C-alpha positions in Angstrom: 0.0 0.0 0.0 1.3 3.4 -0.9 0.6 6.6 1.0 1.5 10.2 0.0 1.6 13.5 1.8 1.8 15.6 -1.3 3.3 18.8 0.2 3.7 20.4 -3.2 0.0 20.4 -4.0 -0.8 23.6 -2.1 -0.8 25.8 -5.2 -3.2 23.6 -7.2 -6.8 24.6 -7.7 -9.2 22.0 -6.3 -11.9 23.0 -8.9 -12.5 20.3 -11.5 -13.3 22.5 -14.6 -10.2 23.1 -16.6 -8.4 20.0 -15.3 -6.2 18.6 -18.0 -6.3 15.1 -19.4 -3.1 13.0 -19.8 0.1 14.7 -20.7 -0.4 17.8 -18.5 0.2 16.3 -15.1 1.3 19.7 -13.7 -2.4 20.4 -13.1 -2.9 17.3 -11.0 -2.5 17.2 -7.3 0.6 15.4 -6.0 -1.4 12.4 -4.8 -3.2 12.1 -8.2 0.2 12.3 -10.0 1.7 9.7 -7.6 -1.2 7.3 -8.2 -1.0 7.8 -12.0 2.7 7.1 -12.0 2.3 3.9 -9.9 -0.5 2.7 -12.2 1.4 3.5 -15.4 4.5 1.8 -14.0 2.8 -1.4 -12.9 0.0 -1.6 -15.5 -2.3 -3.7 -13.2 -5.6 -5.2 -14.3 -7.2 -4.3 -11.0 -6.3 -1.1 -9.0 -8.0 0.1 -5.8 -7.5 3.8 -5.0 -8.6 4.9 -1.5 -8.8 8.7 -1.2 -10.7 10.7 1.4 -13.9 12.3 0.3 -13.2 15.6 -1.4 -9.6 14.7 -2.5 -10.4 14.4 -6.2 -11.0 10.7 -7.0 -13.0 11.7 -10.1 -10.2 13.7 -11.6 -7.7 10.9 -11.0 -9.9 8.3 -12.6 -10.8 10.3 -15.7 -7.2 11.4 -16.2 -6.2 7.8 -16.1 -9.1 6.8 -18.4 -7.9 9.5 -20.9 -4.3 8.1 -20.8 -5.5 4.5 -21.3 -7.8 5.5 -24.3 -5.0 7.6 -25.9 -2.5 4.7 -25.6 -5.1 2.2 -27.0 -4.9 0.1 -23.9 -8.7 0.3 -23.8 -11.3 1.2 -26.4 -14.2 2.2 -24.2 -15.0 3.3 -20.6 -17.8 2.1 -18.3 -18.4 4.0 -15.1 -20.5 2.4 -12.3 -21.9 4.9 -9.7 -24.1 4.4 -6.7 -27.0 6.7 -7.8 -28.6 8.2 -10.8 -27.4 11.7 -9.9 -23.8 10.6 -9.6 -24.1 8.7 -12.9 -25.0 12.0 -14.6 -22.3 13.9 -12.6 -19.6 11.5 -13.9 -20.8 12.0 -17.5 -20.7 15.8 -17.1 -17.2 15.6 -15.5 -15.9 13.3 -18.3 -17.3 15.6 -21.0 -15.1 18.4 -19.6 -11.9 16.6 -20.5 -13.2 15.2 -23.8 -14.5 11.8 -22.8 -18.2 11.3 -23.8 -20.2 8.9 -21.6 -23.8 8.1 -22.2 -25.6 8.3 -18.8 -29.0 7.2 -20.4 -27.7 4.0 -21.9 -30.1 1.0 -21.4 -29.5 -1.6 -24.1 -28.4 -2.2 -27.7 -25.5 -0.8 -29.7 -23.9 2.4 -28.3 -23.9 5.4 -30.5 -20.5 6.0 -32.1 -20.3 9.5 -30.7 -19.8 8.1 -27.2 -16.6 6.7 -25.6 -18.6 4.6 -23.1 -21.5 4.6 -20.7 -22.2 5.6 -17.1 -24.4 3.2 -15.1 -25.6 2.5 -11.6 -24.9 -0.6 -9.5 -28.6 -1.3 -9.5 -28.7 -1.0 -13.3 -25.9 -3.5 -13.7 -27.8 -5.8 -11.3 -30.8 -5.9 -13.7 -28.9 -6.8 -16.9 -25.4 -8.1 -16.1 -25.0 -10.2 -19.3 -25.7 -7.1 -21.5 -22.7 -5.4 -19.9 -20.6 -8.5 -20.0 -21.2 -8.7 -23.8 -20.0 -5.1 -24.2 -16.8 -5.9 -22.3 -16.2 -9.0 -24.4 -16.7 -7.1 -27.7 -14.3 -4.2 -27.0 -11.4 -3.6 -24.6 -13.0 -1.9 -21.6 -11.9 0.1 -18.6 -14.5 -0.2 -15.8 -14.4 2.5 -13.1 -16.2 1.3 -10.0 -17.0 4.4 -8.0 -17.5 3.9 -4.3 -17.0 0.2 -4.9 -18.1 -0.8 -1.3 -21.6 -0.5 -2.8 -21.0 -3.6 -4.7 -21.3 -5.4 -1.4 -24.6 -3.7 -0.5 -26.6 -6.6 -2.0 -25.5 -10.1 -2.8 -27.1 -9.7 -6.2 -25.2 -6.5 -7.0 -21.9 -8.1 -6.1 -22.6 -11.2 -8.2 -23.8 -9.0 -11.1 -20.6 -6.9 -11.0 -18.5 -10.1 -11.0 -20.5 -11.5 -13.9 -20.6 -8.3 -16.0 -17.0 -7.1 -15.6 -15.0 -10.3 -15.2 -13.9 -10.0 -18.9 -13.0 -6.3 -18.6 -9.4 -5.4 -19.7 -8.9 -3.0 -16.8 -10.8 -2.3 -13.6 -10.3 0.8 -11.4 -12.0 0.7 -8.0 -12.5 3.9 -6.1 -13.6 4.6 -2.6 -13.4 7.2 0.2 -14.5 4.7 2.8 -13.3 1.2 2.1 -14.9 -0.2 5.2 -18.4 -1.7 5.6 -20.6 -2.6 8.6 -20.9 -6.2 7.4 -18.5 -8.8 6.2 -19.7 -9.1 2.6 -16.7 -9.4 0.3 -16.4 -6.6 -2.3 -15.8 -7.7 -5.9 -12.3 -7.1 -7.5 -10.9 -6.1 -4.1 -7.8 -8.0 -2.8 -7.9 -9.2 0.8 -4.8 -10.0 2.7 -4.7 -12.0 5.9 -3.0 -10.3 8.9 -1.1 -11.9 11.8 -4.4 -12.0 13.7 -6.0 -14.3 11.0 -8.4 -11.5 9.8 -8.5 -10.7 6.1 -8.4 -7.0 5.3 -8.9 -5.1 2.1 -5.6 -4.1 0.5 -5.5 -0.8 -1.4 -3.0 -0.1 -4.1 -2.9 3.6 -3.3 -4.1 5.4 -0.2 -4.6 9.2 0.5 -6.1 9.7 3.9 -8.0 12.6 5.4 -5.0 13.5 7.6 -2.7 13.8 4.6 -5.3 15.7 2.6 -5.8 18.1 5.5 -2.1 18.8 5.8 -1.9 19.5 2.1 -4.9 21.9 2.2 -6.8 19.7 -0.2 -9.7 19.3 2.3 -11.1 21.5 5.0 -10.7 21.0 8.7 -14.0 20.0 10.3 -15.3 21.5 13.6 -18.0 19.4 15.2 -20.4 21.2 17.4 -22.3 18.8 19.7 -25.6 19.6 21.4 -27.0 17.8 24.4 -30.4 18.5 26.2 -33.2 16.9 28.2 -35.5 14.5 26.4 -38.8 13.1 27.4 -40.7 10.3 25.5 -43.3 7.6 25.9 -42.2 4.1 25.1 -44.3 1.4 23.3 -45.0 -0.1 26.7 -46.5 3.2 27.8 -43.7 4.3 30.2 -42.7 7.9 30.2 -38.9 8.3 30.3 -36.8 11.4 30.8 -33.1 11.4 30.0 -30.3 13.7 29.0 -28.4 13.2 25.7 -24.9 12.1 26.6 -25.8 10.5 29.8 -25.1 6.7 30.1 -28.1 4.8 28.7 -28.8 1.5 27.1 -28.7 1.3 23.3 -32.5 1.3 23.1 -32.8 4.4 25.4 -30.1 6.2 23.4 -32.0 5.4 20.2 -35.3 6.7 21.7 -33.6 9.9 23.1 -32.0 10.5 19.8 -35.4 10.2 18.0 -36.9 12.6 20.5 -34.1 15.2 19.9 -34.7 15.0 16.1 -38.5 15.4 16.4 -39.2 18.8 14.7 -42.0 19.5 17.2 -39.6 19.7 20.1 -37.2 22.5 21.0 -34.0 20.7 20.2 -34.1 20.9 16.4 -35.2 24.5 16.2 -32.4 25.6 18.5 -29.8 23.6 16.7 -31.0 24.8 13.3 -30.9 28.4 14.6 -27.3 27.9 15.9 -26.3 26.3 12.6 -27.7 29.2 10.6 -25.8 31.7 12.8 -22.7 29.7 12.1 -23.4 29.8 8.4 -23.8 33.6 8.6 -20.4 33.8 10.2 -18.8 31.5 7.6 -20.3 33.5 4.8 -18.4 36.6 5.9 -15.3 35.0 4.5 -16.9 32.4 2.1 -19.8 34.5 0.6 -21.5 31.6 -1.2 -21.2 29.0 1.6 -24.2 26.7 1.9 -25.7 24.5 4.6 -27.1 21.0 4.4 -29.4 19.2 6.8 -29.3 15.4 6.4 -32.7 14.1 7.5 -33.9 10.5 8.4 -37.1 10.6 6.3 -39.3 12.7 4.0 -41.7 13.8 6.7 -38.9 15.1 8.9 -37.2 16.8 5.9 -40.3 18.7 5.1 -40.7 19.8 8.7 -37.0 20.9 8.9 -37.4 22.9 5.7 -40.4 24.7 7.2 -38.4 25.4 10.4 -35.6 26.9 8.3 -38.0 29.1 6.5 -39.4 30.4 9.9 -35.9 30.9 11.3 -34.2 32.5 8.3 -37.0 34.0 6.3 -35.5 32.1 3.2 -36.8 29.0 1.5 -34.7 25.8 1.8 -34.0 23.6 -1.2 -35.8 20.2 -0.5 -34.4 17.0 -1.9 -36.6 14.1 -1.1 -35.7 11.3 -3.5 -33.2 10.1 -6.1 -35.2 11.1 -9.2 -34.6 13.5 -12.1 -36.2 16.4 -10.3 -34.1 15.9 -7.2 -30.9 15.7 -9.3 -31.9 19.1 -10.9 -32.6 20.6 -7.5 -29.1 19.6 -6.3 -27.5 21.1 -9.4 -29.5 24.4 -9.0 -28.6 24.6 -5.4 -24.9 24.0 -6.2 -24.9 26.9 -8.7 -26.9 29.3 -6.6 -26.2 31.5 -3.6 -29.1 29.9 -1.5 -28.4 29.2 2.2 -29.8 25.8 3.0 -30.6 22.4 1.4 -32.5 19.7 3.3 -32.1 16.1 2.0 -32.9 12.5 2.8 -29.7 10.5 2.6 -29.0 10.9 -1.1 -26.7 13.9 -0.7 -24.6 11.9 1.8 -22.3 10.3 -0.7 -20.4 11.4 -3.8 -22.6 14.4 -4.7 -20.3 17.3 -5.4 -21.6 20.6 -3.9 -18.2 22.3 -3.0 -19.8 25.3 -1.4 -21.4 23.2 1.4 -19.6 24.3 4.6 -22.1 23.8 7.4 -24.0 20.6 8.1 -26.6 19.3 10.6 -26.5 15.6 11.1 -30.3 15.1 11.7 -30.5 11.4 11.0 -30.4 8.3 13.3 -28.1 6.3 10.9 -25.1 5.4 13.1 -22.7 3.4 10.9 -19.1 4.8 10.5 -19.5 4.4 6.7 -22.6 6.7 6.4 -21.1 9.2 8.9 -17.8 9.4 7.0 -19.7 9.9 3.7 -22.0 12.5 5.2 -19.1 14.5 6.6 -17.4 14.1 3.3 -20.0 16.5 1.8 -18.5 19.4 3.7 -14.7 18.9 3.4 -14.2 19.7 -0.3 -11.9 22.7 -0.2 -11.8 25.3 -2.9 -9.2 27.6 -1.4 -6.8 27.2 1.5 -8.1 28.2 5.0 -11.8 27.2 4.5 -13.3 25.4 7.5 -16.3 23.1 7.7 -18.7 22.9 10.7 -21.0 19.9 11.4 -23.7 20.0 14.2 -24.4 16.7 16.0 -26.5 15.4 18.8 -24.4 14.2 21.8 -24.6 10.5 20.9 -21.6 8.4 22.0 -21.1 6.6 18.6 -21.2 9.9 16.7 -18.7 11.6 19.0 -16.5 8.5 18.6 -16.7 8.8 14.8 -16.0 12.5 15.0 -12.9 11.9 17.1 -11.6 9.3 14.6 -11.8 11.4 11.4 -8.2 10.8 10.6 -8.2 7.0 11.3 -7.7 5.0 8.2 -9.8 1.8 8.0 -9.8 -1.2 5.8 -12.7 -3.5 5.1 -12.3 -6.6 7.2 -13.7 -10.1 6.8 -13.8 -13.0 9.2 -15.0 -10.9 12.2 -18.0 -11.3 14.4 -21.1 -9.6 12.9 -21.3 -7.3 15.9 -17.8 -6.7 17.0 -17.1 -7.1 20.7 -20.5 -8.6 21.7 -19.2 -12.2 21.7 -16.5 -11.1 24.1 -18.7 -9.1 26.4 -17.7 -10.0 30.0 -21.2 -8.8 31.2 -23.2 -10.8 28.7 -24.3 -13.3 31.4 -25.3 -10.5 33.7 -27.3 -8.9 30.9 -29.1 -12.2 30.3 -30.0 -12.5 34.0 -31.3 -9.0 34.0 -33.4 -9.6 31.0 -34.9 -12.7 32.6 -35.7 -10.8 35.8 -37.4 -8.0 33.8 -39.3 -10.6 31.8 -40.9 -12.1 34.9 -42.6 -8.8 35.6 -43.4 -7.9 32.0 -44.2 -11.3 30.6 -47.9 -10.6 30.2 -47.3 -7.6 27.9 -47.8 -8.5 24.3 -46.9 -6.6 21.1 -50.6 -6.2 20.4 -50.9 -4.0 23.5 -48.0 -1.7 22.6 -48.5 2.0 22.0 -46.7 3.9 19.2 -43.4 5.6 20.3 -44.1 9.2 21.1 -41.6 12.1 21.5 -43.0 14.3 24.2 -40.5 17.1 24.9 -36.9 18.2 24.2 -34.6 21.1 24.7 -31.1 21.9 23.5 -27.9 22.7 25.3 -24.6 23.5 23.7 -22.4 20.7 24.9 -18.9 20.7 23.3 -16.7 21.2 20.3 -14.7 18.4 18.8 -11.7 19.1 16.6 -8.6 17.1 15.8 -9.5 14.3 18.3 -9.7 16.9 21.2 -12.7 18.4 22.9 -13.4 22.0 24.0 -16.0 24.0 25.6 -18.4 24.0 28.6 -22.2 23.5 28.4 -24.2 26.6 27.7 -27.7 27.7 26.9 -28.7 28.3 23.2 -28.3 32.0 22.5 -25.9 32.5 25.4 -22.6 34.5 25.1 -20.7 31.2 25.6 -22.4 29.5 22.7 -21.9 32.6 20.5 -18.2 32.4 21.2 -18.0 29.1 19.3 -20.5 29.9 16.6 -18.5 33.0 15.8 -15.2 31.2 15.0 -14.0 32.7 11.6 -14.7 30.7 8.5 -11.1 31.1 7.1 -8.5 29.5 9.4 -5.5 27.2 9.1 -5.9 23.9 11.0 -3.4 24.9 13.7 -5.2 28.3 14.1 -8.5 26.4 14.7 -6.9 24.5 17.5 -5.4 27.6 19.1 -8.6 29.6 18.9 -10.7 26.8 20.5 -8.2 26.5 23.4 -8.5 30.3 23.9 -12.3 30.2 23.8 -12.5 27.4 26.3 -10.0 29.2 28.7 -12.1 32.4 28.5 -15.3 30.4 29.1 -13.9 28.7 32.2 -12.6 32.0 33.5 -16.0 33.6 33.0 -17.8 30.6 34.6 -15.7 31.0 37.8 -16.8 34.6 38.2 -20.5 33.6 38.2 -22.5 33.2 41.5 -23.2 29.6 42.4 -26.9 30.3 41.8 -26.3 30.9 38.1 -24.4 27.7 37.6 -27.4 25.8 36.3 -25.4 23.7 33.8 -22.7 21.2 34.3 -19.6 23.4 35.0 -17.0 21.1 33.6 -14.8 21.5 30.5 -15.5 19.1 27.7 -12.4 17.0 28.2 -13.4 16.3 31.8 -17.0 15.5 30.8 -16.9 12.2 29.0 -19.9 10.5 27.4 -20.2 7.2 29.3 -20.0 4.2 27.1 -22.4 1.4 26.9 -19.9 -0.9 28.4 -19.6 1.3 31.5 -23.4 1.3 31.8 -23.3 -2.5 31.6 -20.9 -2.4 34.6 -23.5 -0.5 36.6 -26.3 -2.8 35.6 -24.1 -5.8 36.5 -23.5 -4.2 40.0 -27.3 -3.8 40.4 -27.9 -7.3 39.4 -25.3 -8.6 41.8 -26.9 -6.5 44.6 -30.3 -7.8 43.8 -29.0 -11.4 43.7 -27.5 -11.0 47.1 -30.8 -9.5 48.4 -32.7 -12.4 46.9 -30.9 -14.8 49.3 -31.3 -12.4 52.2 -35.0 -11.7 51.7 -36.2 -14.9 50.0 -38.0 -12.8 47.4 -37.7 -13.6 43.6 -35.6 -11.3 41.3 -38.6 -10.0 39.5 -40.4 -8.9 42.6 -37.4 -7.0 43.8 -36.9 -5.3 40.5 -40.6 -4.4 40.4 -40.4 -2.9 44.0 -37.3 -0.9 43.0 -39.1 0.6 40.1 -42.1 1.4 42.3 -40.0 3.1 45.0 -37.4 4.8 42.8 -39.5 5.4 39.7 -38.3 5.1 36.1 -38.4 2.5 33.4 -37.3 -1.2 33.5 -33.5 -1.6 34.2 -32.9 -2.3 30.5 -33.9 1.3 29.7 -32.8 3.1 32.9 -30.1 5.8 32.9 -27.0 5.5 35.0 -28.4 7.8 37.6 -31.6 5.7 37.9 -29.5 2.5 38.3 -27.2 4.1 40.9 -30.3 5.2 42.8 -31.6 1.6 42.8 -28.3 0.2 43.9 -28.3 2.7 46.8 -31.9 1.6 47.7 -31.0 -2.2 47.7 -28.0 -1.5 49.9 -30.3 0.4 52.3 -32.8 -2.5 52.4 -30.0 -5.0 52.9 -28.6 -3.0 55.8 -32.0 -2.8 57.6 -32.3 -6.6 57.5 -29.0 -7.2 59.3 
């Protein structure tokens, strides 16, 4: 695997228009030139290039395609993209350097005016033999964009293998070569490590850390918001919790859904803060745009309405991957409009370089989706631009944000849910579930109520940058929050770090001067205010279960009866959904009961 730092690429314009085809490599970035040289030297049939989103994979691939066509190594080009919009985007980019791709091709002979076709993975899945025949008839370069999608569906992977096995050359591209599952990706080489696990092996890698150092991508500032959530579960229990507090996975999911509910106060406050941040960024990047990534169409419409109420301006709404949606993305990309709201489709590959502020308003929690979503904001046009992404205080998301520079490979041969098989508290969890089951066993699915978000508020929680955390909690609209929203939009990476350190020091100093009565929020700097992990919560639940087990022998009462009594006395949901504070309260209560019996 080859990695480059490309220090000489600072002077190169990241904009694609005007990029030269083969023979004018001076217009390529250093990593693109390095990858080209490696390919030309080795002339491999298969080549996997891993480059961080925004680094210029399209430019590299099309420059290489131009070289291969010119030297008669291949006679035609086939591009496979994840979506209809990206298929058309590839065709437009290829046309700018003289390669004509037909993005509307469906069947039959290709018109002689074209050098090839642009397809989707789904399209290949429908008619793999059609594309195999085309590869067999003429020497073909196949460019597989975001090739991890070939593992999305077994049929897609099999179709790609069938269709492109005869291809003369295959170039695989990805910004995120890892997947949440262990489905093998076609045409990717896997090498077994010392631990016996097979990992994908890239021929050329250009990571986010290198790209950031070269000024090719923007530094990303993550602004995390916590807050109090209240919701009603399907069992009819009302639960209150604070985002970022230790909770079970189910409770985290429900609190997260409550935060994203447009009828609560969390989303309006976060959207208002994001718009203020966008206003600040636009002082130095006048056409900077914002993107809200929503979970579903209903939420997207509601967020667009909120943006209209907050800003007085209409937001571009992108609801589905159809021709109309593609046109709306293009119109937004070329306009000066402030906000776009989309459901998933803008999370990957769609090139809107002016996007600089994002709101992660979806409950999708895979590292793949998160990395692709953040990739929409890191495409740099000139040195010094910064990107800002607003997040709910969810442990997994903060973990992804802190690992932006970690390079990952796609691994096989691992457990489907990493770590669960080695969970030292699995037995304790099982016992707890059985104890809860005794009291809830008469509750059937048919009696369940719909989940209902009841109430939410927002609290500025922390800023994450370069694997460090800054800030102290603050109310929306407060001077402390404005301090972070007002960070300039043009800064070098080291300047961002220095400025965040100064803002936190100022916030701490200001906090110490306040009377105790005004300290209504957690007065701890971010680095001393960790989000408790699920594993730490399991430790608390194990402790409760151990205490209940001991009290069972002391009192002669069954587990289920004791758990029911604890819920009655202390309040709150079943232990499986209780927060750390609620579990600690129950532990204290059991200890109190046990002491009385001695």
